[in-house]
Each structure stands twice: as C-alpha cells, then as structure tokens.
N, C-alpha and C positions, 0 to 999 in steps of 0.2 A: 751272414747276419753280423752286424756290428752292434754292440751295445754294452751296457754296464749293468751289474746286479749287485746290490749291497745287502741283499737278504731282506730288506724292508721295502725297497722299491727298485724297479728296473725300467730301463729305457731300451727299446729295440727299434732298429731301422732296417727295413727290408727293401732292397733296390728292385725295381721292376725289371724283368728280363727282356723287355722290349728294347732291342739295341737301337731302334730308330729314334727313341726319345731319351734324351740325357737328363738326369737329375730327378726323375720321378721316383718317389719312394713312399712306403707306408711306415709311419712312425707310431709306435705304441708305448704309452707311459702307464706302468702298472704300479699300484701300491697295495697295501694290505686291504684297503677299504674300497678302492675304486680303480677304474681303468679308463684311459682316454685313448682313442684311436683316430688317426687322421691321415690324410694324404698331403704330401708336400711336393711342389714342383719347383725346380730351379732352372730357369730359362734365361739366358743372356744376363746372368748375374742377379736376377730378381727372384727372390724366394716367395712363393705363394702357397698359402694353406688352402686346401680344399675343404670339403665337408668333414666336420668333426663329429664323431660319435663318441659318447661317453656314458658312464654310469656313475658320475660323481653324485653322491647323496645330496639332494637339495629339494627345496620346495619351489616349483616353477609357477609363473603366472602372477606373481605379486610385484608390482612396481616398487622401486625404492622410494619414490616421491610422487606426490599428486598435489593438485590445487583443486579444492572443492569449495562450495558455498555453504553457508550455514543453512540447515534445513534440507540439504541435498542428501540423496541416498545413492550408495555405490555398491555394486555387486563385485565380489571378489571370487574368482574361479581358480582354485589352486590344484596342482597335480604334483605327485611325488615322482622323483627320478632317483633311481638307484637305492631306494629305501622303501620300507613298508611301515605302516603305523597310522595313528590317528593324529590329525592336525588340530592343535589346540590354539584357538585365537584369543587374544586379549587386548583390551584398550589399555595401554600403558600410561598414556598421558592425554589430557585434553577432554573436550566435551563431545563425546560420541558414544553410541551404543549399537550393539548388534541386534537386528530384528530377528527373533526366533520364529520357529514354525507356527507357533500359536499366536503370533503377532505381539507377544510380550517382548520386552527389551532387556538386555543385560550387557555387562562389560566383558563377559567371557562366553565362548561357545566353542563347538567342535564341528568338524566336517570339512569337506573340500570346497563347497560352495556356500558362501555366507553373504549376508546383506548388512551393510553398515549405514547408520543414519548419523549425519552430523547435526548436532544440537545447536540451538541459538547460542551465540557467543557475545561477550560484552564488548570486545574490541576487535578491530579488523586484524587479519593476518595472525590469528592465534594458531597454535600448533597442536595437532593430534598425532599420536604415535601408536600404531598397532603392531603386534607381532603375531606370527604364525610359527608354531613350534611343534616338532615331533620328538617327544621325550628329550633326551640329551643328545640326539643325533644331529639335528640341524635346526636353524632358526632363520626366518625371513622377517625383515622389518620394513614398514612403510611409514614415511613421515609425510603427513598431510598438512599443507598450509590452508587455513580456512579463511575465506573472504566473507566478511559479515554482510548479510543481506539487509539493506536498509528498509525499514517499514515506515508507514505513515506516522506512527506515534513517535518515531525517532527524529524526523526532520521537519514535519509540518507544524512548526512551533512559532507562534507570533512573539515578538519582543518589542514593545513600545519604546524601549531604550536603545534599540539598534541604531547603528549609524548609517546603514544603507537601506534601500528599499527592500532588498531581499532579506536582510536581517530583521527588519521590522515585521514584514509579512511576506513570506516566500511565495513565489509564483508557482502555480501548478496547473497542468492541463487536465480538463475533465470533459469526457465525451458524454453528452447528455443523451437520454433516451430518444431514439429516432434521428439522431445526428450522426454523420459520418466524420465530421471534422471536430476536433476538440475545442472547447471554450476555455479561454484564459481566465483563471480565478486567482484569488489571494486567500491566504490563511487568516481566519478570523479568531478562532479559539482552538485550544488544544487541552484536553483533559489532564495531560501530564503536568501542566503548570499549576501551582497552588491557586492562583486567582481564577483559573478556569475549571477547577475541580467540579465534576458533575456535568460540564457542558458538552463533553465529547469533542471530537475533532470536526471543526466546521470550516468550510471554505465558501467564499462568496464570489460571484461572477464579477470580473473587473468592470464590464459594461452592463448595460441593460439587455434583457432578453424579451423582445416583443412588447406588447402593451396590453392593458386590461381596462375595460370600461366598467365603471360602477355607477349606480344610480339608475336613471331611466333606460339606459342602453345595456344594463347588466344582463348578459345572456344566461346566467346561472339561476336567475329567479324569474318567477312569473308575476302576474298582477299588472295593475295600471296605476300610473301616477303615484299618489301618496303611498298606496299599499306596496308598490314595487320598490320605491326608494327606501321605505322602512325595512323591507325584507333584504334589500341589497346591503344596507348598513349593518343590520343584525348578523347577516351571514358572511360579511366581507372577509373577516379574518380566516374563517374556515375555507372559503373558496379560493383565496389567495394561496393558502398553504397547500390546498389540493393541486393547484396549478404547478407549484414547485415539486410536489411529490410525483406528479405525472412526468416530470422532466428528469427525475433521478435515474441514474444508471444502477440497476439492481445488482450488478456485479461488483460495484464499488461502495454503494450506499444502501442503508436500510431505511433512512429517514431523510426528509427534506422539508424546508419551510420557506416562507417569504420573509425577507428582512423586516424587522420591526416587531415581530411577535415574541412571546415569551420563549427564551432560548434554552432553558435549563432542562436537564434530565436525560439520561440514557438508560433504557429506552425513554423517549420523550414523554414526560409526565403528561403534558397536554399543551401542544403548541397553539391550540385554539382557546386557551384558558380565558374565561371572561371574569370580570369583576362581579361579585355577587350583587344581585339587585337589578332594578330597572329605573329608568328616569322618564320624565315627561317633558317635552320641549313645548313651552307655552308662550302664547302671545295673548293680547286682549281679546281677539276674536277667533283664535284658532289654537290647536294644540296637536302634538303627536305623542301618543302614549306607548308604553311597553317597549321602550328603546333600551338596548343593552348599555350598560354603564361605560363611560370612557375609561381609559387605562393609561398607564405610563410605561407599558412594556417596551416601547421604542427606546427608552433610555439605555437599556443594556447594549443594543447594537450601535446606536449612534455614538455613545461614549467610547466604545472600543474602536470603531472605525475612525473616529477623530484622532485617537491616540496613535493609530497606525498610519494615518494619512491616506485612507482608502475610501472615504465617504463619497467623493466625487465619482460620478459614473458617466458624465457627458450628457445625460438627460435627466429630467425630473421623474422620479419613480415613487411608487407607493411604499409606505410603511404599514404593515399589518397591525395597526394600533389605532384604536378609536379615540376621537375627541368629541366633545360637545360643549358648545358655548351657550350657556343658558343663564345669563346674568340679568335678564330683564331688559337689556338695552335693545336697540334696533339691530337686526341681523343675527338673532339667535339661530344657531345652526348645528347640524350634526355632520360628521364626515370622518375621514381617515387622515392621519398625518402623511405628509409627503415631503420630499427634499431632493436636492440635486448636488449638494456639497455638505459643508459642515453644519448648516442650520436647517432645522425642520420648520415647516410652515403648515398652518391650518388652511389658509386659502379659502376659496369659496366652497361651502359645504355641499353635500348631496341634497340636503333639505334645509331650507331656511324659513324662519318666521320673522317677518318684520312686525314690530309691535303695532297693533291696530289693523293688521292686514291678515290675509290668509296665507296658507303654506305655499311656498314656491319650491318646486322640485327640479333637479338638474341631473345631467349626465356628465361625468368627468372621465376622460381617458388619459391615463398616465402610463409610463413605462414600468416594467416589472424586473425585479432583481432577486433571483432565488439564492438560497443557501443550502448546501448539501453537507450532510454528515458523512464523514469518511470512516469506514471500518478501520480501526487502529492497526490491524495486522496486514493491511493491504501493502504489497511490495512497491518499493520505488524502483522502477525499471531503469531509469536514467535521469539525467538532469542535475543541475546544481542549485535550482531555486531562483535564478535571476530571470528578468524579463526576456533576455535573449536565450536562456537555456532553462525553461521551466521544468519542474519535476514531472516525470511521466509515471502515471500509476499503472500497476499491472495486477489484474485480478488473479485469484487463486492463491494456494498456499506455497 
C-alpha cells in the first residue's frame, strides 16, 4: 500500500493483484468527517476514474439553478448523504412560498420533500433563492430565474396615441364557441387604463360574424306585420346581445355583447339597458305606440373605435342602439343604428310612417360584430400583438 497520513486526512492506493491488467488501483481518501472511495484505471497513458462511492456530508437532489415561470409550482425531493438530521428550507430572496401540508403557505418549512410556488412578479427574470440546511453541517442553495407570465390585463391595452396598429389596438386571436379556428380581434377597452375604468377588458372582431335579420324576418320574435316589427325593435338590443353571448368562449369570457350597446360595468350592469319611458310614432292617419325610447349608447363604442382606427369591418353591421325619427315630417321611423366605417347611419327604419299614410313595415338584414369581455388573468400563451403575430390566449391559471 502506498499513501500518506497527516493525522487529519489520509490517502491510500491499493494496486490490484491481477498481473494481466496494468494500472488498475483502488484509491481511498479519508478525512475526519468523510471518506471517498473510487477505482482508477491507467491504460495507454490515459487515467480513467471508475464508479466513486463516498459518504461526503451533503444534501442531494437540489439543483443549483432553475428557470421557472411565475405561478409555477415545483417539487423538491432531497436526500441526505453521509449525515443525519432535519432539512430546514427557507426562501432567502424573491417572491415564492412553500406550500405546506394544510395548503397554507410559508417562507420556511422542513422535510425532505417540499413544494415551492413561484408568486406573481413585477418584472421578467426576477430571482428567487432558496436554501436547504441541516443545522451547521451542510447547506444546498438553488437560484431560480423567474420568467413573468403575461396575462390579458398586462398586454391587451388600447392606446389611441400609439404610432402603430398594434400599439393603438393589439391583435388577438379568440376561438368562439362552436369554432375550431380562431377569429382575429382587436382590443377595444382595458379596465387598467383610467379612461376605461369599469369597462373591463373588451375585444371586438376585426370583421363581421354572420348576419342578423330584424323587422319582419326577425326569427327571435313572433307576430305579424306591425306587431312583429314593434316587438323586433323593442327586443333588438337584448337579442343582439344574446347572439354575442352564445358565441363567447366560456373558458376565456364571462360576458359578451353586440357592438353599440351600453358597455360599462363588470359584471355588466345591464348591456340591454333601456332609456326609461316609451314613445309613440305618429302620423296623421296611423301611429305605433309603446315603443322603447331611442338612446345614444352607440357613442361609447364608435368614439373609441374611431380613435383606434378599427371602426371599418368590410361590411355594414348593426349597432345595438335604437333610434327614432319622430319630428312630424314625412318618413318618421324606428330602427337601429348601423355603420360600416367611421360614420353611423339611420338608413331605412324597421317601421316607417309617412304623414297622411299608414304604417309601412320592413325587414333589414345586416352583418353582426360581437364584443367579448376577456377575464383579466387569462394567460398570454404567445404572440406579440401584431397582425402577423396576434396574441394567443390560454385558459386556466
């Protein structure tokens, strides 16, 4: 045996007695606290270490560094080598907590198997440092780089002063109920901006989605001629909003509405809100009574869309906002506002009274443009918000 011994540590090398193999030996390094034992092979001038067995006191199973996302949970499974005792865990720095057995959370815990939850962070690439320690015998440290998970409230923000389309109104894909392919939308409101306080996060389809007939061909109301047109007019806002609601993706949205109705309130106060009272549309020989009042709710959306440059949709579409022309001149009429670009139009109403004549009733079919309220904590899975790279929404926490 060849070796050295200082009293505090020793190294010993034992050559194998197999004469057919040159250079094979067992090397042992011993100290007061631990021992390492391994096999070495010297063949053709190349020194190779074989399997090493040791009892160096340490905590195994803890990586020195990790990359995790905000909100992510990570299991750490530690074991002790060459030592006994209790592992004490601690969050030394950053936004993270251990999830305890009773589901409560703390910055310190004990045990070999623990679960860590990364909390929401303000900035990308923040650092979390955790340590695992057994008394004063040994310590293991893991430094975690945290990638911030973007959420709808963070990026779906309109800015009328933006210099590019994406800055003014980011693009976002939204897969409607019953659809397999996503529909391209633009951001209309975000509750996080002062001017949109109380509006929630709302996106509107870039183009129109199908069409809706109001008046005599309205499938949502019954009756004939005047009775049907009157009911179609009175129920139009509610029925247009229901169509939007039926198209919403329940994993991404709790609410939806048709463009043009009252937009405020989360939860929505009343998207079908009507102006109090009733009106009568009159001519010299005819009249329509108990009509819901006209409103100016359309002004919210058209003003915002014009400021963002997203009013145009390629087709003429309904606004869920009633108008009534009742000034005593020929052509007094009821209907809904509609538009195709920056300007809104009254057009031919659903019901018209020419002075001195009877009521004329019509059917009008126009395109439909829904608005979806996005839950603010919905994740942004990918995308940059441009038309070529829209934001992709991801349901779940």
